[in-house]
VEXPABA-683179 format. One record per residue (C-alpha): residue number from 0; x, y, z. Coordinates in steps of 0.25 Angstrom, whole numbers, plus 5000, padded with zeros to 4 digits. Layout:
N
<r i="NUM" x="X" y="Y" z="Z"/>
...
This chain:
209
<r i="0" x="5303" y="5175" z="5245"/>
<r i="1" x="5318" y="5174" z="5241"/>
<r i="2" x="5327" y="5166" z="5251"/>
<r i="3" x="5336" y="5178" z="5253"/>
<r i="4" x="5325" y="5187" z="5258"/>
<r i="5" x="5320" y="5175" z="5267"/>
<r i="6" x="5334" y="5174" z="5273"/>
<r i="7" x="5335" y="5189" z="5275"/>
<r i="8" x="5321" y="5190" z="5282"/>
<r i="9" x="5325" y="5178" z="5291"/>
<r i="10" x="5339" y="5185" z="5294"/>
<r i="11" x="5331" y="5198" z="5298"/>
<r i="12" x="5321" y="5191" z="5307"/>
<r i="13" x="5333" y="5184" z="5314"/>
<r i="14" x="5340" y="5197" z="5317"/>
<r i="15" x="5327" y="5204" z="5322"/>
<r i="16" x="5324" y="5192" z="5331"/>
<r i="17" x="5338" y="5193" z="5336"/>
<r i="18" x="5337" y="5207" z="5339"/>
<r i="19" x="5323" y="5205" z="5346"/>
<r i="20" x="5330" y="5194" z="5355"/>
<r i="21" x="5341" y="5203" z="5358"/>
<r i="22" x="5332" y="5214" z="5363"/>
<r i="23" x="5324" y="5204" z="5371"/>
<r i="24" x="5336" y="5198" z="5378"/>
<r i="25" x="5341" y="5212" z="5381"/>
<r i="26" x="5327" y="5215" z="5387"/>
<r i="27" x="5327" y="5202" z="5396"/>
<r i="28" x="5341" y="5204" z="5401"/>
<r i="29" x="5340" y="5219" z="5403"/>
<r i="30" x="5351" y="5223" z="5394"/>
<r i="31" x="5357" y="5232" z="5390"/>
<r i="32" x="5355" y="5240" z="5403"/>
<r i="33" x="5364" y="5252" z="5404"/>
<r i="34" x="5371" y="5251" z="5417"/>
<r i="35" x="5367" y="5262" z="5427"/>
<r i="36" x="5379" y="5271" z="5429"/>
<r i="37" x="5375" y="5274" z="5443"/>
<r i="38" x="5371" y="5262" z="5452"/>
<r i="39" x="5363" y="5265" z="5464"/>
<r i="40" x="5375" y="5266" z="5473"/>
<r i="41" x="5377" y="5280" z="5466"/>
<r i="42" x="5370" y="5291" z="5473"/>
<r i="43" x="5367" y="5306" z="5469"/>
<r i="44" x="5378" y="5310" z="5479"/>
<r i="45" x="5388" y="5303" z="5471"/>
<r i="46" x="5386" y="5313" z="5460"/>
<r i="47" x="5386" y="5325" z="5470"/>
<r i="48" x="5398" y="5324" z="5479"/>
<r i="49" x="5397" y="5334" z="5491"/>
<r i="50" x="5410" y="5331" z="5498"/>
<r i="51" x="5416" y="5342" z="5506"/>
<r i="52" x="5425" y="5351" z="5499"/>
<r i="53" x="5421" y="5347" z="5485"/>
<r i="54" x="5421" y="5358" z="5474"/>
<r i="55" x="5415" y="5360" z="5460"/>
<r i="56" x="5417" y="5371" z="5450"/>
<r i="57" x="5408" y="5373" z="5439"/>
<r i="58" x="5410" y="5381" z="5426"/>
<r i="59" x="5398" y="5388" z="5421"/>
<r i="60" x="5393" y="5392" z="5407"/>
<r i="61" x="5380" y="5401" z="5404"/>
<r i="62" x="5379" y="5408" z="5417"/>
<r i="63" x="5388" y="5416" z="5426"/>
<r i="64" x="5384" y="5407" z="5438"/>
<r i="65" x="5385" y="5394" z="5431"/>
<r i="66" x="5399" y="5393" z="5436"/>
<r i="67" x="5400" y="5389" z="5451"/>
<r i="68" x="5407" y="5381" z="5461"/>
<r i="69" x="5403" y="5371" z="5472"/>
<r i="70" x="5411" y="5367" z="5485"/>
<r i="71" x="5406" y="5358" z="5496"/>
<r i="72" x="5408" y="5366" z="5509"/>
<r i="73" x="5401" y="5358" z="5520"/>
<r i="74" x="5396" y="5343" z="5521"/>
<r i="75" x="5389" y="5336" z="5531"/>
<r i="76" x="5383" y="5322" z="5529"/>
<r i="77" x="5374" y="5322" z="5517"/>
<r i="78" x="5374" y="5337" z="5515"/>
<r i="79" x="5385" y="5346" z="5509"/>
<r i="80" x="5385" y="5361" z="5507"/>
<r i="81" x="5390" y="5366" z="5494"/>
<r i="82" x="5395" y="5381" z="5491"/>
<r i="83" x="5391" y="5384" z="5476"/>
<r i="84" x="5397" y="5397" z="5471"/>
<r i="85" x="5393" y="5402" z="5457"/>
<r i="86" x="5400" y="5416" z="5458"/>
<r i="87" x="5387" y="5423" z="5460"/>
<r i="88" x="5383" y="5416" z="5474"/>
<r i="89" x="5388" y="5406" z="5483"/>
<r i="90" x="5378" y="5396" z="5487"/>
<r i="91" x="5378" y="5385" z="5498"/>
<r i="92" x="5371" y="5372" z="5494"/>
<r i="93" x="5369" y="5360" z="5503"/>
<r i="94" x="5367" y="5347" z="5496"/>
<r i="95" x="5362" y="5334" z="5503"/>
<r i="96" x="5365" y="5320" z="5498"/>
<r i="97" x="5357" y="5308" z="5500"/>
<r i="98" x="5357" y="5294" z="5494"/>
<r i="99" x="5347" y="5298" z="5484"/>
<r i="100" x="5349" y="5313" z="5481"/>
<r i="101" x="5358" y="5325" z="5481"/>
<r i="102" x="5350" y="5337" z="5486"/>
<r i="103" x="5352" y="5352" z="5488"/>
<r i="104" x="5346" y="5355" z="5501"/>
<r i="105" x="5351" y="5369" z="5504"/>
<r i="106" x="5356" y="5381" z="5496"/>
<r i="107" x="5359" y="5395" z="5500"/>
<r i="108" x="5365" y="5406" z="5490"/>
<r i="109" x="5374" y="5417" z="5494"/>
<r i="110" x="5381" y="5408" z="5505"/>
<r i="111" x="5395" y="5414" z="5505"/>
<r i="112" x="5399" y="5409" z="5519"/>
<r i="113" x="5404" y="5395" z="5519"/>
<r i="114" x="5396" y="5389" z="5531"/>
<r i="115" x="5389" y="5376" z="5533"/>
<r i="116" x="5374" y="5376" z="5530"/>
<r i="117" x="5372" y="5361" z="5531"/>
<r i="118" x="5363" y="5363" z="5543"/>
<r i="119" x="5354" y="5372" z="5536"/>
<r i="120" x="5340" y="5367" z="5533"/>
<r i="121" x="5338" y="5362" z="5519"/>
<r i="122" x="5331" y="5372" z="5509"/>
<r i="123" x="5329" y="5363" z="5498"/>
<r i="124" x="5330" y="5348" z="5493"/>
<r i="125" x="5334" y="5349" z="5478"/>
<r i="126" x="5339" y="5336" z="5472"/>
<r i="127" x="5352" y="5337" z="5464"/>
<r i="128" x="5353" y="5322" z="5461"/>
<r i="129" x="5344" y="5310" z="5464"/>
<r i="130" x="5345" y="5295" z="5464"/>
<r i="131" x="5344" y="5286" z="5457"/>
<r i="132" x="5355" y="5291" z="5448"/>
<r i="133" x="5347" y="5286" z="5435"/>
<r i="134" x="5342" y="5293" z="5423"/>
<r i="135" x="5327" y="5297" z="5426"/>
<r i="136" x="5329" y="5300" z="5441"/>
<r i="137" x="5322" y="5314" z="5443"/>
<r i="138" x="5319" y="5324" z="5455"/>
<r i="139" x="5312" y="5337" z="5457"/>
<r i="140" x="5318" y="5350" z="5461"/>
<r i="141" x="5311" y="5364" z="5462"/>
<r i="142" x="5312" y="5366" z="5447"/>
<r i="143" x="5309" y="5353" z="5441"/>
<r i="144" x="5314" y="5339" z="5439"/>
<r i="145" x="5328" y="5334" z="5438"/>
<r i="146" x="5331" y="5321" z="5431"/>
<r i="147" x="5343" y="5312" z="5429"/>
<r i="148" x="5344" y="5311" z="5414"/>
<r i="149" x="5358" y="5304" z="5412"/>
<r i="150" x="5368" y="5297" z="5421"/>
<r i="151" x="5379" y="5295" z="5412"/>
<r i="152" x="5381" y="5309" z="5407"/>
<r i="153" x="5395" y="5315" z="5402"/>
<r i="154" x="5398" y="5329" z="5406"/>
<r i="155" x="5409" y="5338" z="5401"/>
<r i="156" x="5414" y="5349" z="5411"/>
<r i="157" x="5426" y="5357" z="5413"/>
<r i="158" x="5430" y="5347" z="5424"/>
<r i="159" x="5429" y="5336" z="5414"/>
<r i="160" x="5420" y="5326" z="5408"/>
<r i="161" x="5411" y="5318" z="5418"/>
<r i="162" x="5404" y="5305" z="5414"/>
<r i="163" x="5392" y="5298" z="5420"/>
<r i="164" x="5386" y="5310" z="5425"/>
<r i="165" x="5372" y="5311" z="5430"/>
<r i="166" x="5364" y="5321" z="5422"/>
<r i="167" x="5352" y="5328" z="5428"/>
<r i="168" x="5342" y="5337" z="5421"/>
<r i="169" x="5331" y="5347" z="5424"/>
<r i="170" x="5322" y="5352" z="5413"/>
<r i="171" x="5313" y="5364" z="5414"/>
<r i="172" x="5304" y="5370" z="5403"/>
<r i="173" x="5315" y="5378" z="5397"/>
<r i="174" x="5328" y="5374" z="5405"/>
<r i="175" x="5336" y="5362" z="5408"/>
<r i="176" x="5346" y="5359" z="5419"/>
<r i="177" x="5356" y="5348" z="5419"/>
<r i="178" x="5366" y="5343" z="5429"/>
<r i="179" x="5377" y="5332" z="5428"/>
<r i="180" x="5383" y="5325" z="5440"/>
<r i="181" x="5395" y="5316" z="5441"/>
<r i="182" x="5398" y="5306" z="5452"/>
<r i="183" x="5408" y="5311" z="5461"/>
<r i="184" x="5408" y="5325" z="5455"/>
<r i="185" x="5395" y="5331" z="5456"/>
<r i="186" x="5388" y="5340" z="5446"/>
<r i="187" x="5397" y="5342" z="5434"/>
<r i="188" x="5388" y="5350" z="5426"/>
<r i="189" x="5375" y="5358" z="5426"/>
<r i="190" x="5368" y="5364" z="5414"/>
<r i="191" x="5356" y="5374" z="5413"/>
<r i="192" x="5349" y="5376" z="5399"/>
<r i="193" x="5338" y="5385" z="5396"/>
<r i="194" x="5333" y="5390" z="5383"/>
<r i="195" x="5346" y="5390" z="5376"/>
<r i="196" x="5354" y="5395" z="5388"/>
<r i="197" x="5364" y="5385" z="5396"/>
<r i="198" x="5371" y="5387" z="5409"/>
<r i="199" x="5381" y="5376" z="5413"/>
<r i="200" x="5390" y="5373" z="5425"/>
<r i="201" x="5400" y="5363" z="5422"/>
<r i="202" x="5410" y="5357" z="5432"/>
<r i="203" x="5424" y="5363" z="5431"/>
<r i="204" x="5431" y="5357" z="5443"/>
<r i="205" x="5428" y="5349" z="5455"/>
<r i="206" x="5434" y="5343" z="5468"/>
<r i="207" x="5427" y="5332" z="5475"/>
<r i="208" x="5432" y="5330" z="5489"/>
């Protein structure tokens, strides 16, 4: 074997050995390890603020009822009553926040009178967002399974661009529902897709009290 070929083989072997050593070093040290954007101190309620008087307005596309507004009318401890108006009906919705989840525990359509319903017995326990706030966390509702699929999503809306959003997704046989939540703001976008059709509600303006 010529000397030049021998030198080339030795050089390649050295490079491969160096790469292997580098990989072993990374494995042993645990690097690289992407920093979790949401430490355990962050709770689902941080991404679904329900302070009294807070408002959200969503701009819709694809359906006449995709545009809607929300306002927190009453609040008591872990519960808050939200009025949701989509132009076709006004709904009263009660959310409950714990350390581990945000849940919808009551809803009533055609509720045009603004009165507190916080003492009404729960009618459901639908999870909106659940800890831990990490990719892979999942939960069931009446229609199927929701899953956190991203924790650093960037979302463009009429209210601006929101980064580091939690993206949750539900998939059925022929449809997909996706929601995005921003810390300190709440839901910034919701999208429903089914067999070529798309209905989107995007945050237009908001005020957190």
